[in-house]
C-alpha positions as CSV (number, residue, x, y, z in Angstrom):
1,M,112.8,116.6,95.2
2,T,113.0,113.0,94.4
3,T,110.6,110.8,96.4
4,W,111.7,107.5,94.9
5,D,108.1,106.0,95.0
6,A,108.9,104.5,91.5
7,E,111.9,102.9,92.1
8,L,110.8,101.5,95.5
9,E,107.7,100.1,94.1
10,F,109.9,98.6,91.3
11,A,112.5,97.0,93.6
12,V,109.8,95.2,95.7
13,E,108.1,93.9,93.0
14,T,111.2,92.8,91.1
15,A,112.5,91.0,94.2
16,W,109.3,89.3,94.5
17,I,109.2,88.0,91.0
18,A,112.9,86.8,91.4
19,G,112.2,85.2,94.6
20,Q,109.5,83.2,92.9
21,L,112.0,81.9,90.2
22,T,114.4,80.9,93.0
23,L,111.7,78.9,94.6
24,E,111.3,76.9,91.7
25,F,114.7,75.4,92.4
26,F,114.7,75.7,96.2
27,R,114.7,72.2,97.6
28,H,114.6,70.7,94.5
29,G,118.1,69.4,94.1
30,V,119.5,72.2,92.0
31,E,123.3,71.6,91.0
32,E,125.9,74.0,92.1
33,E,129.3,75.1,90.4
34,L,132.2,76.6,91.8
35,K,133.4,79.9,91.0
36,S,137.0,81.1,90.8
37,D,137.1,82.5,94.5
38,R,135.3,78.6,95.4
39,S,132.1,80.4,96.3
40,P,129.1,78.3,94.7
41,V,126.6,79.5,92.1
42,T,123.7,77.7,90.5
43,E,121.1,78.0,87.6
44,A,118.8,79.9,89.8
45,D,121.5,82.7,90.8
46,R,122.2,83.4,87.2
47,G,118.5,83.2,86.2
48,A,117.6,85.6,89.0
49,E,120.0,88.0,88.1
50,E,119.2,87.9,84.4
51,L,115.6,88.7,85.3
52,I,116.4,91.4,87.7
53,R,118.9,92.9,85.1
54,S,116.5,92.8,82.2
55,R,113.6,94.5,84.2
56,I,116.0,97.2,85.3
57,A,117.0,97.7,81.7
58,E,113.5,97.7,80.4
59,T,112.2,100.3,83.2
60,F,115.2,102.5,83.8
61,P,117.4,102.1,80.6
62,G,120.1,105.0,81.9
63,D,121.0,103.3,84.8
64,S,124.0,101.1,85.6
65,I,124.1,97.8,87.1
66,V,126.6,95.9,89.1
67,G,125.6,92.3,89.8
68,E,127.5,89.4,91.7
69,E,127.0,86.8,88.8
70,F,127.6,89.0,85.8
71,G,129.5,92.2,87.2
72,T,129.2,95.5,85.2
73,G,130.1,94.3,82.0
74,G,126.9,93.1,80.3
75,G,125.1,90.9,82.6
76,M,123.1,88.2,80.8
77,A,125.9,86.1,79.7
78,S,125.3,83.4,77.0
79,A,127.1,80.0,76.9
80,D,129.4,81.3,74.8
81,G,130.2,84.4,76.9
82,D,128.5,87.3,75.0
83,A,126.3,89.4,76.9
84,G,122.4,90.1,76.4
85,G,121.7,93.4,74.8
86,A,119.2,95.0,76.9
87,A,121.3,94.2,80.2
88,Q,124.4,95.3,78.2
89,A,122.8,98.9,77.7
90,A,121.6,99.3,81.3
91,S,125.0,97.9,82.6
92,D,127.0,100.7,80.2
93,G,124.9,103.4,81.7
94,G,126.2,106.5,83.5
95,A,127.6,106.2,87.2
96,E,125.1,108.6,88.8
97,R,122.4,105.9,89.3
98,R,123.6,102.3,89.9
99,W,121.7,99.3,90.9
100,Y,123.6,96.7,92.9
101,I,122.2,93.2,92.7
102,D,122.7,89.9,94.6
103,P,120.3,87.4,93.0
104,I,120.5,84.9,95.9
105,D,122.7,86.3,99.0
106,G,123.4,82.7,100.8
107,T,123.7,80.4,97.9
108,R,125.3,77.8,100.3
109,S,122.1,78.1,102.4
110,F,120.1,77.8,99.3
111,V,121.6,74.6,98.1
112,R,121.2,72.9,101.3
113,G,117.4,73.8,101.6
114,V,118.0,76.5,104.4
115,P,115.6,79.3,104.0
116,L,117.4,82.5,105.0
117,Y,118.8,83.1,101.5
118,G,117.7,86.5,100.2
119,I,117.4,88.5,97.0
120,L,118.8,92.0,97.4
121,I,118.4,94.9,95.1
122,G,119.6,98.5,96.1
123,L,120.0,101.8,94.2
124,E,122.8,104.1,94.5
125,V,122.5,107.7,93.4
126,E,125.6,109.7,93.5
127,G,127.4,107.7,96.0
128,R,124.6,107.2,98.4
129,V,121.8,104.4,98.5
130,E,118.4,105.7,98.3
131,V,116.4,102.6,97.6
132,G,116.9,99.1,99.0
133,V,114.8,95.7,99.1
134,A,115.9,92.5,100.7
135,H,113.5,89.8,100.0
136,F,113.6,86.4,101.6
137,P,111.3,83.9,99.7
138,G,112.1,80.9,101.8
139,I,110.6,82.6,104.8
140,G,108.0,85.1,103.1
141,E,109.9,88.3,104.4
142,T,110.3,91.5,102.5
143,V,112.2,94.4,104.2
144,A,112.3,97.6,102.1
145,A,113.1,101.3,102.5
146,A,113.8,104.3,100.4
147,S,114.8,107.7,101.6
148,G,112.1,109.6,103.6
149,H,109.8,106.6,103.2
150,G,110.8,104.7,106.3
151,C,111.6,101.1,106.6
152,T,109.1,98.4,106.4
153,L,108.5,94.7,106.9
154,N,106.0,92.9,104.6
155,G,104.4,96.2,104.2
156,E,104.2,97.4,108.0
157,P,106.7,100.1,109.6
158,A,109.7,98.4,111.0
159,Q,112.6,99.8,113.2
160,I,115.7,99.1,115.4
161,R,115.4,98.1,119.0
162,E,116.3,100.8,121.2
163,T,118.5,98.7,123.5
164,A,120.6,100.5,126.0
165,S,123.7,98.8,126.1
166,L,125.8,96.1,124.2
167,A,125.7,94.1,127.5
168,E,121.9,93.5,126.9
169,S,122.5,93.0,123.0
170,Y,122.2,90.1,120.6
171,V,125.1,90.0,118.0
172,S,125.1,87.8,114.7
173,F,127.6,87.1,112.2
174,G,128.1,84.8,108.9
175,D,131.0,82.5,108.8
176,P,133.1,82.6,111.9
177,G,136.1,81.4,109.7
178,L,136.3,85.1,108.2
179,F,137.4,86.1,112.1
180,V,140.6,83.8,112.0
181,D,143.2,86.5,111.5
182,S,144.6,88.3,114.3
183,R,142.7,91.8,114.1
184,H,139.6,90.0,113.3
185,R,139.8,87.5,116.0
186,K,140.7,90.3,118.6
187,A,137.8,92.4,117.6
188,W,135.6,89.5,117.7
189,Q,136.5,88.4,121.2
190,R,136.1,92.0,122.4
191,M,132.5,91.7,121.1
192,M,131.7,88.2,122.8
193,N,132.8,89.8,126.2
194,H,130.5,92.7,125.9
195,T,127.4,91.3,124.5
196,A,124.5,89.2,125.9
197,Y,124.2,86.5,123.1
198,R,126.1,85.6,120.0
199,V,124.3,83.8,117.2
200,G,125.1,83.0,113.5
201,W,121.9,84.0,111.8
202,S,123.5,84.2,108.5
203,D,124.5,86.6,105.7
204,A,122.1,89.3,104.7
205,Y,119.2,88.1,107.0
206,G,121.2,89.1,110.1
207,H,121.1,92.9,108.9
208,A,117.5,92.5,107.9
209,L,116.9,91.2,111.8
210,V,118.8,94.5,113.1
211,A,116.7,96.7,110.9
212,T,113.6,95.0,112.3
213,G,114.4,95.1,116.0
214,R,115.2,91.4,116.3
215,L,118.8,91.8,116.7
216,E,121.0,94.7,118.0
217,L,124.3,94.0,115.8
218,M,125.4,91.9,112.6
219,V,129.0,92.0,111.7
220,D,130.5,91.1,108.5
221,P,134.4,91.2,108.3
222,R,134.2,90.7,104.5
223,M,131.8,91.9,102.2
224,S,131.4,93.0,98.5
225,A,129.1,95.9,97.4
226,W,126.4,93.5,95.9
227,D,126.2,91.7,99.2
228,C,124.9,94.6,101.1
229,G,123.4,96.9,98.6
230,P,120.0,97.8,100.2
231,F,121.1,97.9,103.8
232,P,122.5,101.6,104.3
233,V,118.9,103.1,103.4
234,I,117.2,100.2,105.1
235,L,119.3,100.8,108.4
236,R,119.1,104.3,107.8
237,E,115.2,104.5,107.6
238,A,114.9,102.1,110.4
239,G,116.7,104.3,112.8
240,G,120.1,102.5,112.6
241,Y,123.4,102.4,111.0
242,F,125.0,100.1,108.2
243,G,128.6,100.9,107.2
244,D,132.2,100.1,107.5
245,W,134.2,99.7,110.6
246,D,135.5,103.3,110.4
247,G,131.7,104.5,111.0
248,N,131.3,105.5,107.2
249,E,127.9,104.6,105.9
250,T,128.8,102.6,102.8
251,I,128.5,99.5,100.7
252,H,132.1,99.7,99.6
253,G,134.0,98.9,102.7
254,D,135.3,95.3,102.9
255,R,134.4,95.2,106.6
256,V,130.9,96.3,107.6
257,F,128.4,95.9,110.4
258,S,124.8,97.0,111.2
259,T,123.7,98.4,114.6
260,T,121.5,101.1,116.4
261,R,122.7,104.6,116.6
262,R,122.8,104.3,120.2
263,L,125.2,101.4,120.3
264,L,127.2,102.7,117.4
265,P,130.0,104.6,119.3
266,E,130.3,101.6,121.6
267,V,130.8,99.2,118.5
268,L,133.1,101.2,116.9
269,E,135.4,101.3,119.7
270,L,135.3,97.4,120.1
271,L,135.9,96.9,116.5
272,A,138.8,99.3,116.2
273,D,141.9,97.9,115.2
């Protein structure tokens, strides 16, 4: 039986080291560029992902890697577009073990000096996320979990808040502009009508807040796998749920949310198309 001790220790240490790299740029006027999807990227994003990829390639050379900035095809891109050798080898590994990386989740927050950005690392094994770390360097918080290990906040046990009903619950979201189409707008209106408080506590940090008992619900109507790589195991080990709007624990649904097991049926009903 796999214990995941080595992978968890590695992911926590790697996220912290990558976080230190980002802090060298944070609030120091880092320049941003716009990618093809109009989302921003910085030297810090690329540097942190290169660091994480190189550490995975060295420690777990047979594992695959999927990252936000360099995808699956080789990771450490040079100025002329060639990929770094070690990261290439890891990225081309088998599909049974795959690391998902977001070197800076919340780049818009990062470039504006808002400390709620995160470094996300998740290990998916045969379709199930078994190890996950969400590190928030700007506020000094690390939420980590591995299957069978429980969930921790800065090394101390963490769990969801056992709130009895949505009517007593706090719900968070990222960009409200993502709720503008009719099906999302109606779902969000139902959510507002059935919860106690709505607050935009941003991106990955909202999911971490659910896992650590500070929110009951975080809703994202648009998500990529690297944006949420660590959260299925983090929420599972904290006693909650992370997955798609149909109730499937996954990082591969474009619409996802985090909540408690007690509130899950009620939330699924409100989010249903």
